[in-house]
C-alpha positions in Angstrom: -24.0 -12.2 -15.1 -22.2 -15.6 -14.8 -24.5 -18.2 -13.3 -24.5 -19.6 -9.8 -24.0 -23.2 -8.7 -25.9 -24.6 -5.8 -23.9 -26.7 -3.3 -25.9 -29.8 -4.3 -25.1 -29.4 -8.0 -21.5 -28.5 -7.2 -20.9 -31.6 -5.1 -22.7 -34.1 -7.3 -21.1 -32.7 -10.5 -17.5 -32.3 -9.3 -16.3 -35.6 -10.6 -17.4 -34.9 -14.1 -15.5 -31.6 -14.4 -12.2 -32.0 -16.4 -9.8 -29.9 -18.3 -7.4 -30.8 -21.1 -4.0 -32.1 -20.0 -2.5 -32.2 -16.5 -3.6 -30.0 -13.6 -1.9 -26.6 -13.5 -0.6 -24.7 -10.6 -1.0 -21.3 -12.4 -4.2 -19.4 -13.1 -6.5 -20.4 -15.9 -6.1 -18.8 -19.3 -9.6 -17.6 -19.7 -12.0 -18.0 -16.8 -12.1 -19.8 -13.5 -13.2 -23.4 -13.7 -12.9 -26.6 -11.6 -9.4 -28.0 -11.4 -9.0 -31.5 -12.8 -8.8 -34.4 -10.4 -5.9 -36.7 -10.7 -6.6 -39.5 -13.1 -9.6 -37.9 -14.8 -9.9 -38.0 -18.5 -9.3 -35.2 -21.0 -12.0 -33.0 -22.2 -13.5 -29.5 -22.0 -16.4 -28.5 -19.9 -18.3 -25.2 -20.0 -19.1 -23.6 -16.7 -22.6 -24.4 -15.7 -25.1 -21.6 -15.3 -27.9 -22.0 -12.8 -29.6 -18.7 -12.4 -31.2 -18.1 -9.0 -34.0 -15.6 -8.5 -32.8 -12.4 -6.8 -29.1 -12.9 -7.4 -26.2 -10.6 -7.0 -27.5 -8.3 -9.8 -30.7 -7.8 -7.8 -28.7 -6.8 -4.7 -26.6 -4.3 -6.8 -29.7 -2.8 -8.4 -31.4 -2.4 -5.0 -28.4 -0.6 -3.6 -28.9 2.2 -6.1 -25.2 3.1 -6.2 -24.2 5.4 -9.0 -21.3 4.0 -11.1 -20.1 0.5 -11.9 -20.2 -2.5 -9.6 -18.2 -5.6 -10.4 -17.9 -8.7 -8.3 -16.7 -12.3 -8.5 -16.5 -15.3 -6.1 -14.9 -18.7 -6.5 -14.5 -21.9 -4.5 -10.9 -21.9 -3.4 -10.5 -25.7 -3.2 -11.6 -26.4 -6.7 -11.3 -23.1 -8.5 -15.0 -23.3 -9.5 -16.4 -20.0 -10.5 -19.6 -19.5 -8.5 -20.8 -16.1 -9.5 -19.7 -12.9 -11.2 -21.1 -9.6 -12.4 -19.0 -7.5 -14.8 -16.1 -9.9 -14.2 -14.0 -8.6 -17.0 -14.7 -4.8 -16.6 -11.5 -3.0 -15.5 -12.1 -0.6 -12.5 -9.7 1.2 -10.1 -8.8 -1.2 -7.3 -7.8 1.5 -4.8 -5.8 0.0 -2.0 -6.8 -3.5 -2.9 -3.8 -3.1 -5.3 -1.6 -3.6 -2.2 -2.6 -7.3 -2.2 -1.1 -7.6 -5.6 2.0 -5.6 -4.6 2.4 -8.0 -1.6 2.4 -11.1 -4.0 4.8 -9.3 -6.3 7.3 -8.5 -3.5 7.1 -11.9 -1.9 7.7 -13.6 -5.2 10.6 -11.4 -6.2 12.3 -10.6 -2.9 11.2 -13.4 -0.7 9.4 -13.3 2.7 12.6 -13.0 4.7 14.1 -10.1 2.7 15.4 -7.3 5.0 16.1 -3.7 4.0 19.5 -2.3 5.1 20.4 1.3 6.0 24.1 1.8 6.5 26.6 4.3 7.8 29.7 4.3 5.6 33.1 5.9 6.1 35.0 7.0 3.0 38.3 7.6 4.8 40.5 6.2 7.5 39.5 6.1 11.2 42.3 7.0 13.7 41.8 7.5 17.4 38.0 8.0 16.9 38.4 10.5 14.2 37.1 9.8 10.7 39.4 11.5 8.2 36.8 11.5 5.4 33.1 11.6 4.7 30.3 9.9 6.6 27.6 8.6 4.3 24.1 7.7 5.6 23.1 5.2 2.8 19.5 4.4 2.3 18.5 0.9 1.1 14.8 1.5 0.4 13.5 0.8 3.9 10.0 2.2 4.1 9.9 1.6 7.9 13.0 3.6 8.9 12.0 5.9 11.9 13.5 8.4 14.2 13.9 5.6 16.7 16.0 3.7 14.0 18.2 6.8 13.5 18.7 7.1 17.3 19.9 3.4 17.4 22.2 4.0 14.5 23.7 7.1 16.1 24.3 5.0 19.3 26.0 2.3 17.3 28.2 4.9 15.6 29.5 6.0 18.9 30.1 2.4 20.0 32.1 1.9 16.9 34.5 4.4 18.3 33.6 7.4 16.2 33.7 10.7 18.1 34.6 13.2 15.3 34.0 13.4 11.5 36.6 15.6 9.7 34.9 15.3 6.3 31.4 16.0 5.1 28.1 14.3 5.9 26.4 12.8 2.9 23.0 11.1 2.5 22.6 8.6 -0.3 19.1 8.3 -1.7 19.8 6.7 -5.1 18.6 3.1 -4.3 15.2 4.2 -5.7 14.2 7.0 -8.0 13.1 10.3 -6.5 9.3 11.0 -7.0 7.9 14.2 -5.7 4.4 12.8 -4.9 2.8 9.3 -5.2 -0.1 10.9 -7.0 0.4 14.4 -8.3 -3.4 14.8 -8.5 -3.6 14.9 -4.7 -3.4 18.2 -2.9 0.1 19.1 -1.6 -0.7 18.8 2.1 -2.1 15.3 2.2 0.2 13.0 4.2 -0.8 9.9 2.3 0.9 11.1 -0.9 4.5 12.0 0.2 7.6 12.0 -1.9 9.6 8.8 -2.5 13.3 8.2 -2.7 15.8 5.5 -1.7 15.7 6.7 1.9 12.6 7.6 3.9 11.8 8.5 7.5 8.6 8.2 9.5 6.8 7.3 6.2 8.0 10.7 4.9 5.7 12.7 7.1 6.6 15.6 9.4 4.5 16.5 12.5 3.0 20.0 12.5 1.6 21.2 15.8 0.1 24.6 16.7 -0.9 26.2 20.0 -2.6 29.5 20.4 -1.2 31.9 22.9 -1.7 35.5 24.0 0.6 36.7 21.2 -0.7 34.5 18.4 0.2 31.0 17.4 3.3 29.0 18.3 4.1 26.3 15.7 6.5 23.4 15.6 7.6 20.9 12.9 9.2 17.8 14.3 10.0 14.1 13.5 8.3 12.7 16.5 7.9 9.1 17.7 6.8 7.8 21.1 10.4 8.2 22.3 11.7 11.3 20.5 10.6 14.7 19.2 13.5 16.2 17.3 12.6 19.6 15.8 13.5 19.8 12.1 15.0 22.7 10.1 14.2 21.4 6.6 10.5 22.0 7.0 9.0 25.4 8.1 5.5 26.7 8.7 4.1 30.3 8.5 0.7 31.2 9.9 -0.9 33.6 7.4 -4.0 35.8 7.6 -6.2 34.4 4.9 -9.2 32.2 4.5 -8.2 30.0 1.6 -6.3 28.0 0.6 -5.8 26.3 4.0 -2.2 25.2 3.1 0.3 26.3 0.5 3.7 24.6 -0.2 6.9 25.9 -1.8 10.3 24.3 -2.4 12.6 27.2 -1.4 16.2 27.3 -0.2 16.4 23.6 0.1 13.5 23.4 2.5 9.8 22.4 2.5 8.2 25.8 3.2 4.6 25.7 4.2 2.0 28.3 5.1 -1.4 27.8 6.8 -4.5 30.0 6.9 -5.0 31.3 10.4 -8.8 31.0 10.0 -8.4 27.2 9.8 -6.4 26.6 13.0 -8.8 27.1 15.9 -7.2 26.9 19.3 -4.7 24.0 19.4 -4.2 21.1 17.0 -1.8 19.0 14.9 -1.5 16.9 11.8 1.0 15.0 9.7 2.2 16.7 6.6 4.0 15.1 3.7 7.8 15.5 3.2 8.9 16.4 -0.3 12.7 16.2 0.5 13.1 12.8 2.1 17.0 12.7 2.1 17.3 16.2 3.6 14.7 15.2 6.2 16.6 12.1 7.2 19.9 13.9 7.3 18.5 16.7 9.4 17.2 14.3 12.0 20.3 12.1 12.1 22.5 15.1 12.8 20.4 15.7 15.9 20.7 12.1 17.0 24.4 12.1 16.4 24.9 15.4 18.3 23.2 13.8 21.3 26.2 11.4 21.4 28.7 14.2 21.0 29.3 13.6 17.2 28.9 16.9 15.3 28.1 16.6 11.6 28.0 19.2 8.9 24.9 20.1 6.9 23.9 17.0 4.9 24.5 16.8 1.2 22.4 14.5 -0.9 24.2 12.2 -3.3 22.7 9.8 -5.9 25.6 7.4 -6.1 28.1 5.6 -3.9 31.8 5.4 -4.4 33.5 2.0 -4.0 35.8 1.1 -1.2 34.0 2.7 1.8 34.1 1.0 5.2 30.6 0.1 6.6 30.5 1.2 10.2 26.9 0.5 11.1 24.1 -1.5 9.5 20.5 -1.1 10.5 18.3 -3.9 9.3 14.5 -3.8 8.9 12.1 -6.5 10.0 11.5 -9.3 7.6 9.5 -8.4 4.5 6.5 -10.6 5.5 6.2 -8.6 8.7 6.4 -5.3 6.9 3.8 -6.4 4.4 1.4 -7.5 7.0 1.6 -4.1 8.6 1.2 -2.4 5.2 -2.0 -4.4 4.5 -3.4 -3.6 8.0 -2.7 0.1 7.9 -2.8 0.5 4.1 0.4 2.6 4.1 0.9 4.0 0.6 4.6 4.8 0.9 5.4 1.2 2.0 3.6 -0.2 -1.0 5.5 2.1 -3.4 8.9 1.5 -2.0 8.5 -2.2 -1.7 7.1 -2.4 -5.3 10.0 -0.2 -6.7 12.5 -2.4 -4.8 11.0 -5.6 -6.3 11.1 -4.1 -9.8 14.7 -3.0 -9.4 15.6 -6.6 -8.2 14.1 -7.9 -11.4 16.6 -5.7 -13.3 14.0 -3.2 -14.5 15.5 -0.2 -12.6 12.4 1.9 -13.1 12.6 5.6 -13.3 8.9 6.2 -12.3 6.1 4.6 -10.4 4.2 4.0 -13.7 7.2 2.2 -15.2 7.6 0.0 -12.1 3.8 -0.7 -11.9 4.0 -1.7 -15.6 6.7 -4.2 -14.7 4.4 -5.6 -11.9 1.5 -5.8 -14.3 3.5 -7.8 -16.8 4.7 -10.1 -14.0 1.0 -10.6 -12.9 0.0 -11.4 -16.5 2.7 -14.1 -16.7 2.3 -15.4 -13.2 -1.4 -15.4 -12.8 -2.8 -14.6 -16.2 -4.1 -11.2 -15.0 -4.2 -9.8 -18.5 -6.9 -7.3 -17.7 -4.8 -5.6 -15.0 -2.9 -2.4 -15.8 -1.4 -0.6 -12.8 0.1 2.9 -12.6 1.4 2.5 -9.1 1.8 -0.1 -6.3 -0.5 1.5 -3.7 -3.7 2.0 -5.7 -3.7 5.8 -5.0 -3.7 6.6 -8.7 -7.2 6.3 -10.1 -5.9 5.5 -13.6 -5.0 1.9 -12.5 -7.4 -0.8 -13.8 -8.0 -4.3 -12.5 -10.8 -6.8 -13.1 -12.4 -8.8 -10.4 -12.0 -12.0 -12.4 -8.3 -11.4 -12.7 -7.9 -10.9 -9.0 -10.1 -13.8 -7.9 -8.2 -16.1 -10.3 -4.9 -15.0 -8.6 -6.4 -15.4 -5.1 -7.5 -19.0 -5.9 -3.9 -19.9 -7.0 -2.1 -18.2 -4.1 -4.4 -19.7 -1.5 -2.8 -23.1 -2.3 0.5 -21.7 -1.1 -0.9 -20.2 2.1 1.1 -17.0 1.8 -1.5 -14.3 1.6 -4.5 -15.0 3.8 -2.4 -14.9 7.1 -1.2 -11.4 6.1 -4.7 -10.0 5.4 -6.6 -8.4 8.3 -9.9 -9.9 9.6 -12.9 -7.9 8.3 -15.8 -7.9 10.7 -19.3 -8.6 9.5 -21.7 -5.7 10.3 -25.4 -5.0 10.4 -27.1 -2.3 8.3 -26.2 0.3 11.0 -22.5 -0.5 10.8 -22.4 -2.3 14.1 -20.1 -5.4 14.4 -22.0 -8.7 14.5 -20.1 -10.7 17.1 -19.9 -14.4 16.5 -20.9 -14.2 12.9 -20.4 -17.5 11.1 -18.8 -16.0 8.1 -15.1 -15.3 8.6 -13.4 -12.8 6.2 -9.8 -11.8 5.7 -9.4 -9.2 3.1 -7.9 -5.9 1.9 -10.1 -2.8 1.7 -9.7 0.0 -0.8 -11.1 3.5 -0.6 -10.7 6.6 -2.8 -13.3 9.3 -3.3 -16.1 7.5 -5.1 -14.1 4.2 -5.3 -14.6 1.4 -2.9 -13.1 -2.1 -3.1 -12.9 -5.2 -1.0 -11.1 -8.5 -1.9 -9.7 -11.5 -0.2 -11.0 -14.7 1.4 -14.1 -15.8 3.2 -15.0 -19.0 5.0 -18.7 -20.1 5.3 -20.4 -21.7 8.2 -19.7 -25.2 6.8 -16.0 -24.5 6.2 -16.2 -23.8 2.5 -13.5 -21.3 1.6 -14.0 -18.8 -1.2 -12.0 -16.1 -2.9 -13.9 -12.9 -3.8 -13.4 -9.4 -5.1 -15.9 -6.5 -5.2 -15.0 -3.2 -7.0 -17.4 -0.2 -7.0 -16.4 3.0 -8.8 -18.1 6.1 -10.0 -15.3 7.3 -12.1 -17.3 10.1 -13.8 -18.1 11.8 -10.6 -14.6 11.3 -9.3 -13.1 12.9 -12.5 -15.2 16.1 -11.8 -13.6 16.7 -8.3 -11.3 19.7 -8.2 -7.8 19.0 -7.0 -8.3 21.3 -4.0 -11.4 19.4 -2.9 -9.8 15.9 -3.0 -9.6 15.6 0.8 -13.3 15.7 1.5 -15.4 16.1 -1.6 -19.2 16.5 -1.3 -21.2 13.3 -1.4 -18.2 10.9 -1.1 -18.8 9.9 2.4 -22.4 8.8 1.9 -21.5 7.0 -1.4 -18.8 5.1 0.4 -21.1 4.1 3.2 -23.6 2.6 0.7 -20.9 0.8 -1.1 -19.6 -0.9 2.0 -23.2 -1.9 2.9 -23.5 -3.5 -0.5 -20.2 -5.4 0.0 -21.5 -6.8 3.2 -24.7 -8.0 1.6 -22.8 -9.7 -1.2 -20.7 -11.6 1.3 -23.7 -12.5 3.3 -25.3 -13.9 0.1 -22.3 -15.9 -0.9 -21.9 -17.3 2.6 -25.6 -18.4 2.8 -25.7 -19.8 -0.7 -22.3 -21.6 -0.9 -21.1 -21.9 2.6 -24.0 -23.2 4.8 
């Protein structure tokens, strides 16, 4: 365990801390240490170790959580390392990985970057008739929705198009096609959909069932608050069986699902993942266009665009910084992956897989923030093979806090009592990213103590051995995971309380 520094020792000793050469804006090469004051002399100083009785290791031991616990905290203003346990041990970061993806995307694409989805005509337009193909061209927008397609269809009509004599194409080649974010997840889990250069409703389809006198009625639609277009590219059969609850098959160009009748009950609904994103978008856009009197043929998916087409409609996303704030709040996996892939492509990497793109992000993080212990396999943290160290992450957080770009995007985390109840008016203020997988719990971000001291922290807890024994079919709700996660969150709260009391009051 790295030692702790009391506030008195920290304040009185700050002027003596120096590093060789000029002050740096990037992360330190080895470990966190105080940044040099302007005009101070050259020299090297080892981090002081003042061990307090009943420190972080005692809290960790008392929690009795099976697996590994790593944590680190540093003073944001000076970069001074305050305390760490297993700081250099690589553990799965879960959705805390999205904080790194946010930094990656902002650095490469910029906060005002906007995704574009276009309608392109390949032929001439005369008297409202398009003598050629209409192409719906995806630009990697993870936030495209049924509402967006409705707007685009309306704009197409306003552009004067009333008939398309050629075919209807959907371009999805801006990003690689990936069947599932994490292939170890069961097919029916909505948080691991397919990825491509075009997406709709976070690549989820709404399955609803109602029991009637003659059995169950089921629907599959692309609903939003405004629209509920029924889709043809995803179907559902109710089957008399107990297990498995769901099965999936790719047949005849459709996502074909079946569900066990014993699992349905009376009425209900859930979001299911889409495995054919381009077909899904094309299906729904045909419906929206038809509502304006524009009849389109069955969509054909294309992976490349021909030159010389006429752009009829352009639909822009919100600014990237807004998209990322929503991603961090709701922890949407598809957004993280599509944003990360787009950033890698913008760097010239043109990745063919999530692992390749995540590898590019890891190399960027090593160069930008000296995160040499970080090896990611995706951008969302859903894959449990990713590894990150708390010391890596805290070092990066200290550096980015000086720019002010990340903390405003992180959601406030309420302090809670032992029963999980929110403690209103608590003096410690936390903005952070949570991360949860089965038997993995993570929390990282910024905290401000009662006296205004701001700290960067990271806490990773993982029982990788137990997680590895979970069967793929049990990944949705494995036995014991809920209780383990609750104890982990309680420990995270206690560590934050400790740091706030010791360094921020």
